[in-house]
N, C-alpha and C positions, 0 to 999 in steps of 0.2 A: 250676418247671413244675407247673401245676395238675393234681391227680389223677393224677400220674405213674404210680403203681403200677397203677391200674385201666387206664389207657391202654396201658401196656406189656404188662400181662397179657392184654388184649384182642388186642393185636398178635400175641403169642405164640400164642394160641389160633387166630387167623385164619390165620397161616402154617401151623400144624400141620394145620388143616382143608384148606387148599389142597393141601399135599403129599399128604395121604391121598386126596383126590379125584383127584389127578393120577396116582396109581400105576397102572401098566399092566404086568402080568406078562409080556405079550408083547413088551415093550420090553427091549432088551439091558441098559439101565441101570435098569430098573424105574420110575424117575421121569425126567421131563425134566431134562437136565443140560447143563452146558457142553459145547460140541463137543469140547473137549480129551479128554473121556472116550473118544471114538472114536479119538483119536490114541494113547492109552496103553492103557487097558483099561476095561471098563464097570463094574468093581466097586470102583474105587479109593476111598480115603478122601477125597482132595481133590476129585475130579471125578465119582465114580461112586456106585453104590448103597450100598456099605457105609458111606460117610460120612454119607449121609442117614439110614440106619437107626440108626447110632450116635448121631447128633445128636438124633433124636427120642427115643430111649431115655434118653440122658443128661439130657434135659430133662423127663423124666417123662411123655412122651407114649406111651400104650400102643401096642405094635406088633401089627398083625394077625398071627395065626399063619402065615398063608400067605406073608407077606413073609419071615419068618425061614426058612421051609422053602425058599423061592425062593433065598435067599442060600446056604443050606447046600448045596443041590444044585450050585450053580455053584462054590462053593469046592472041592467034590470034583473038579470038572472043570478046575481051573486048570492051565494048561500053563506051567510056570515058564520055559520058553524064550521065551515071548512076553510075560512080565511083567517090568518093571524091579523093582529091589529096594527103591525108596525109600519114604519115609513117606507122602507125599501122592499119589504116582503108582503105587505098586506093592505088593510083597509085605510089606514091613514094616508099612505102614498096614493091610493086610488082616489081618495077625497081631494088631495092636493092637485093631482094632475087632471082629474075630471072637471074641477072648478076652473082651472086654467084653460081647458079646452071648451068651456062653455056649457057644461052639464051641471048647472048650479043646483037644481033640486036633488039630483042624484048624489052630488058631492056632499050636501048636507046630511042625507041619509047615511052615507058611508062614514062620515065623520062621527056621527052619533054612535054607530056600530063600533068604530075603532075605540072610542072612549069606553065603551062597555067591556071590550076585550082587553084593554091595555093592562088594567090592574090584575087580571087573571093570569097573565103570562109569566110573571116572575122574572121578567127581562127588563133591565134598566137602560138598555143601550139606545144610542141615537138612531142607528139603522133599523133596529128590529124591536125596540121596546118603548118604555115610558118616555124617555127623553125625546125621541122622534115624534111620538104622538103629541107630547106637550108642545113641541115646536110647530106642529101642524095646526094645533088650536091657536097658537099665537099668530100664525100666518093669517088665519081667518079673522082673528080679532083686529089685526093691523089693517086688513083690507076693508072690513065691514063694521068695525066698532060695535059688535054685538057682545054685550057683557056676558052672555052665556059661554062664549068662546074663551074669554079670559078666565071665567070660573072653572072651566074644564082644564085649562092650562095650569091653574093653581092646584087643582086636584092632583094632576100629574106630579107637580113639584112637591106637594105634601106627601104623596106616596114615596117619592124618592127620599125625602127627609126621614120618613119612618123606617126605611130599609137600609140606610147608610151604615157603613162600618167605619170605625175610626182606628187609626194607627198613629198615636200621638196627635200631632196637628194635621195629619193627612186624612183624607176621606176617600173611600172607595166602595164599590158595590160588587156583589156577586150575583149572577143569574143562576138558574137551576142547574145548568150544565157545569158552571164553575164550582158550585157548592159540592157537587158530587166529586169533581176532580180534586178538590181540596183535601178530601179524606182518602183518596186513592193513591196518594203519593208513595213512591218507593225509594225516595231519597235522591233521585236523579233529576236534573233539570229537564223539564218536558215541554217548555214553551210558555208556561204560565209563570207569573211572579210567585214568590214564596207563598202567597195566600190564595192563589188560584185566579186572581183577577187579571184582565187583559188591559193593554194600553191602546190608545188610538182614538180617532174620531168616531169610527163606525161601531166598534165593539168595546171600546175602553172607556175610561173615566173622562177623557177629554170631551167626548160627545155629550155626557151629562153636563159638564162644565159649560159647553156651548149653549145648551138650553137654559141653564141657570143664569148665564150672562144676559141673555135676551129677556128673561123674566125680570131681572133687576132693572134693565133699561126701560121696560114697559111699565113696571109697577113702582120703581123707586125703593123697593124693599131691599135693604143691604144684606139681609140674611141670605138671600139667594147668591149675592156676589161673594160673600164669605165662604159659603159652602162650595161654590164653583172654584174659588182659588185653592181651597183645601184639596179638591179633586185634582187640580192641575199640579199641585205640589206633590201629590202621591205619584202622578205620572213621571215627573222629573226624577223622583227618588228611585225609580226603577231603571234609570239609564245606567249603562256601563260605559266607562270611558275607554275608548279605543283610539290610540294616537292622539289623545287629548280631546277627542270629540265624543259627545253623548250619543250612544246608539241604543236601540231597543230591539229585543230579541223575542222570537216566537218559535216554538218547536225547534230550538237549537240554532236558528238562523237569524241573521239580521233582518229586521222589518223596517224598511224606510217608507211604508205606504200610508195611505189615508185610512183605510178600514182598520188595520192593525199596524201601529208603528209611528215613526217619527213625523211623516208628512202631516198626518192628522193632528198630532200634538202641536206642531208648529202653527197650523192654521188657527187653532184656538188660542195659543199664546199670543199671536199677533193681535187678535181681537181683544184680548185682555190688556194689551199694552205691555206685555212682557217681552220687549224687543230684544234685550240682550240674550235671554234664554232662547228665544225663537231663532236668533241669528246662529247660536251655537248648534241648535238642532239642524238648521238648514245647511250649515257647513258639512255636517255629516251626511245629509241627503246628497249633496253634490259629489261626495266621495263614494256613495253607495251605488248599487246596481239593482236593476229590476229586469227580469226576463219576460215581462208581460206588458201589453200595451194599455190596459184599461184604466179607468179612473178610480176604481176601488182599491185594487191591489196591483197597480202597474204604473208605467212611466207617465201616462197622461195625468194621473193623480199627483205625482211628484211635480209635474209642470204646473198644475193648478195651484199647488201650495206656493210655488215660486212666484206665480203671477199675483197671488195675494200679497206676498212680501214686497214685490215691486210697487204695488198700489198703496200699501199701508205705510211703508217706510220711505217711499220716494226714491229708492235706490234702483236705478235702471239695470244694474248688473244682474239683479235677480231675474228680470225679464229676459235678458240675454241668455242666461242659463236655461230658463224655461223654454225659450225658442230652440235651443240646441237639443233639449230633451224631445221636444215635439218634432224636430226635424229627424231625429233618430226613429221616432214612432212612424213618421211619414215614410222614411226610406226603408224601414225594416219590416213593418207590420201591415202596411197598406199594399194591396195587390189586386190585380184584376183577375178574378177566378176564371180558370180555363173553361169551365162549364158554361159560362155566360159572357163570352168575349164581345168586344165592340162597344161603341158609344151609345148612350141612351138617347141623346139629342143630337141635333145637327151642329152643335158648337164643338164637337169633338171631345167632350168630357168623358173620360173613362169611368166605368163603374169600379169603385175601390172598396173591396171588402176588408174587414178588420179581423185578424185572427183573435179568437176569444181565448179564455183560459184553457180550454181544451184545444190547443193550438192547431191541430190538423183541420179544424173546421172554422168557418166564419160565424160570428155571433153579432147580433144587432142590438143587444140589450144595453141598458144604461151603465151598470156597474162593471161589466167585463168586456163589452164590445163596442160596436159602431156608434151607438147613441152617446155614450160618455166621451169617447174620443172626439166626436163631432162637436160636443159642447165645449170642450177645452180648446180645440182649434178655433172655434167660432169666437170664444172669449179672447184668445190671443189676437185674433184678426180684427175684432170689432170693439174690444174693451168693455164687454157687458159684465154685470155683477156675477159673483160666485153663485152657484146653485144651492138652494135650500138652507142657506145660513142666515137669511133675514138681515143682511147688512143694512137694509134701508132703515131698520130700527135705530141704528147708531148715528144716523145722520141728522 
């Protein structure tokens, strides 16, 4: 790709300029975000304001002082009864991002609340349930070496062990939604596996396996590793071979994504050292298509998985494929909204909005919009670690 660094650097600057221009302190989410922010809460990592602020800061974009004060005031007013506990939708994600943004005391309070809520939810997943809350506790333990954080992570792992289901040598979990769907079958494929569980990093068993791998690496307890491998084996057993390649399906369609599907599974396989299986899944990703730009269920997420593969295997062809994906995102989904034309600064950088999952409108959130695309472009341009997977534990 010709002049790739300049092109990607310009895209990062343009996205950051749009996000800055779109900020509105009178808005409950501070920035325009996915409508899911209003179904969960306006501050969340995945869909709300804290994820946008964290992504800007982590990418070296200066935050306006008023933005951080806006968030600090709202963190003080959080009602834990109305916030779920999860990483992408609730208190755990707020704890992670607020600590990174310098709100240490508030982060501690939020993490304690997340731990209380986690076991109540009946959700095992990495994005929204126990696995993500456990990973957040591990993050705090790795940074601060407070044994209470490790104990909380162990509590999450114990709860997962107590709720696991087995299919031979395979392991899987069902959350409350899946448990209902399991008994509502009418004999037709409806996007779930035969037992109602989902695949992928965000909503599937791979996300639990990711947390359990880090638990093993921190504690040395091989029971975590064995259970994680059994969960990954379950994921691989759900694949359908299409043209000799393993694909994963949801609601009757192929799912190559991170939240549900192959990209998320590949990211975890790579970290477990399952390189042959990961390469097979990644080949299917290269043949697959996504009609969305985001990092949760879109092309930026596929590119992120390919950047993982390039880093872990040392094969630069994965990076080349990732850059092609990101160039498609840049050329197709980044645009200067007509309502706010013109450069933000004197350097001529245009404001580049990202079409969210509700494609007629721009969104700035982490999972579906600008913040996530910004992070993957920044990673491709600067070589920074993957987000929220604690790769530093394995080094």
